[in-house]
C-alpha positions as CSV (number, residue, x, y, z in Angstrom):
1,X,41.0,168.3,169.1
2,X,40.8,166.6,165.6
3,X,39.3,168.6,162.8
4,X,35.7,167.7,161.8
5,X,35.3,165.4,158.9
6,X,35.1,166.9,155.4
7,X,32.1,165.8,153.3
8,X,33.0,164.1,150.1
9,X,30.9,166.7,148.3
10,X,32.9,169.6,149.8
11,X,36.3,167.9,149.1
12,X,35.2,167.0,145.5
13,X,34.4,170.7,144.9
14,X,38.0,171.9,145.6
15,X,40.2,168.8,144.9
16,X,40.6,169.5,141.1
17,X,41.7,173.1,141.7
18,X,44.1,172.2,144.5
19,X,45.6,169.2,142.7
20,X,46.0,171.4,139.5
21,X,48.0,174.0,141.5
22,X,50.2,171.2,143.0
23,X,50.7,169.6,139.6
24,X,51.6,173.0,138.1
25,X,54.0,173.6,141.0
26,X,56.0,170.4,140.3
27,X,55.8,170.9,136.5
28,X,57.3,174.4,136.9
29,X,60.0,173.1,139.3
30,X,60.9,170.3,136.9
31,X,61.3,172.8,134.0
32,X,63.1,175.3,136.2
33,X,60.2,177.9,135.7
34,X,60.9,179.5,139.0
35,X,59.1,182.8,138.3
36,X,55.9,180.9,137.6
37,X,56.5,178.6,140.5
38,X,56.9,181.6,142.9
39,X,53.6,183.0,141.7
40,X,51.9,180.0,143.2
41,X,53.1,180.9,146.7
42,X,51.7,183.5,149.1
43,X,54.1,186.3,150.0
44,X,54.5,185.0,153.6
45,X,55.0,181.3,152.4
46,X,56.9,178.6,154.3
47,X,58.3,175.5,152.6
48,X,60.0,172.6,154.4
49,X,62.3,171.3,151.6
50,X,65.0,168.8,152.1
51,X,64.8,169.1,155.8
52,X,65.1,172.9,156.0
53,X,62.4,175.5,156.4
54,X,62.4,178.3,153.8
55,X,60.6,181.4,154.9
56,X,59.3,183.8,152.2
57,X,59.6,183.9,148.4
58,X,63.2,185.2,148.5
59,X,64.4,182.2,150.4
60,X,62.5,179.9,148.1
61,X,64.0,181.5,145.0
62,X,67.6,181.3,146.5
63,X,67.1,177.5,147.2
64,X,65.7,176.9,143.7
65,X,68.5,178.8,142.0
66,X,71.1,176.7,143.9
67,X,69.8,173.5,142.3
68,X,72.7,171.9,140.3
69,X,72.5,172.6,136.6
70,X,73.9,169.2,135.7
71,X,71.1,167.3,137.3
72,X,67.4,167.1,136.4
73,X,64.5,166.0,138.6
74,X,61.0,164.9,137.7
75,X,58.2,164.7,140.3
76,X,55.2,162.4,140.0
77,X,52.2,163.3,142.2
78,X,49.7,160.6,143.4
79,X,47.1,159.9,146.1
80,X,46.0,163.5,146.6
81,X,43.1,164.1,148.9
82,X,41.7,167.1,150.8
83,X,42.6,166.8,154.5
84,X,41.2,170.1,155.8
85,X,38.8,172.6,154.4
86,X,37.6,175.9,155.8
87,X,36.7,179.3,154.4
88,X,39.7,180.4,152.3
89,X,41.9,177.6,153.7
90,X,42.5,174.0,152.5
91,X,45.1,171.3,153.1
92,X,46.0,168.8,150.4
93,X,47.9,165.7,151.3
94,X,49.6,163.7,148.6
95,X,52.5,161.4,147.8
96,X,55.3,162.6,145.5
97,X,57.9,160.3,143.9
98,X,61.1,162.1,142.8
99,X,63.4,160.9,140.0
100,X,66.8,162.5,139.7
101,X,69.2,161.9,136.8
102,X,72.0,163.6,134.9
103,X,70.8,166.5,132.8
104,X,70.4,166.0,129.0
105,X,73.6,166.5,126.9
106,X,73.1,169.6,124.9
107,X,74.9,167.8,122.0
108,X,72.3,165.0,122.0
109,X,69.0,166.5,123.3
110,X,67.0,163.7,121.8
111,X,68.7,161.1,124.0
112,X,66.5,159.6,126.8
113,X,68.0,160.1,130.3
114,X,68.6,157.0,132.3
115,X,68.4,156.4,136.1
116,X,68.5,153.4,138.4
117,X,65.1,154.2,139.7
118,X,63.2,156.6,141.9
119,X,65.1,158.8,144.4
120,X,62.5,158.9,147.1
121,X,58.8,158.9,148.0
122,X,57.8,162.0,149.9
123,X,54.6,162.8,151.8
124,X,53.6,166.3,150.8
125,X,51.3,168.4,152.9
126,X,50.3,171.7,151.3
127,X,48.3,174.4,153.0
128,X,46.5,176.6,150.5
129,X,45.0,180.0,151.1
130,X,42.5,181.7,148.9
131,X,41.7,185.4,149.0
132,X,38.4,186.5,147.5
133,X,38.7,186.8,143.7
134,X,42.0,185.0,143.7
135,X,43.3,181.5,142.9
136,X,44.5,179.1,145.6
137,X,48.1,179.9,146.7
138,X,50.6,177.8,148.6
139,X,50.9,179.3,152.1
140,X,52.9,176.4,153.6
141,X,54.2,173.1,152.2
142,X,56.0,170.2,154.0
143,X,57.9,167.6,152.0
144,X,58.8,164.7,154.3
145,X,60.7,161.6,153.0
146,X,58.7,158.4,153.5
147,X,60.9,156.0,151.5
148,X,64.5,156.4,150.2
149,X,65.1,154.0,147.3
150,X,68.3,152.1,147.1
151,X,70.5,152.6,144.0
152,X,69.0,155.9,142.9
153,X,71.2,158.8,141.8
154,X,71.8,161.3,144.6
């Protein structure tokens, strides 16, 4: 059975907070601010990242800390909308374009990095939970590739 439609008024009430949390998530990931990023997850979180499910904050941290230091990534979020909304539960669907490129040279930090183009476009589905008196937290997130771009750095 399909979920009942969400009124635009209800969606509009939570969209800014959910989108802010997701923007913060990607901003922290791009800057390797993993402690702050992990604070955005529930303790029992699940994350489908690069085709693999990560279960719990320890698994998420391990995957993040394994990211190569000689490569940087930037994530651009777009087309976010509230797909589900219930008491203490919301699902935000969005598109995310990832750009990957060689990390800045410490000897020339002012140099602008170059890349052939975006790496991929992912469909991102994020389930948020909110306990009374707390902010929205990521309980589950699925990042599924929708488009792989030719010529981008891998």
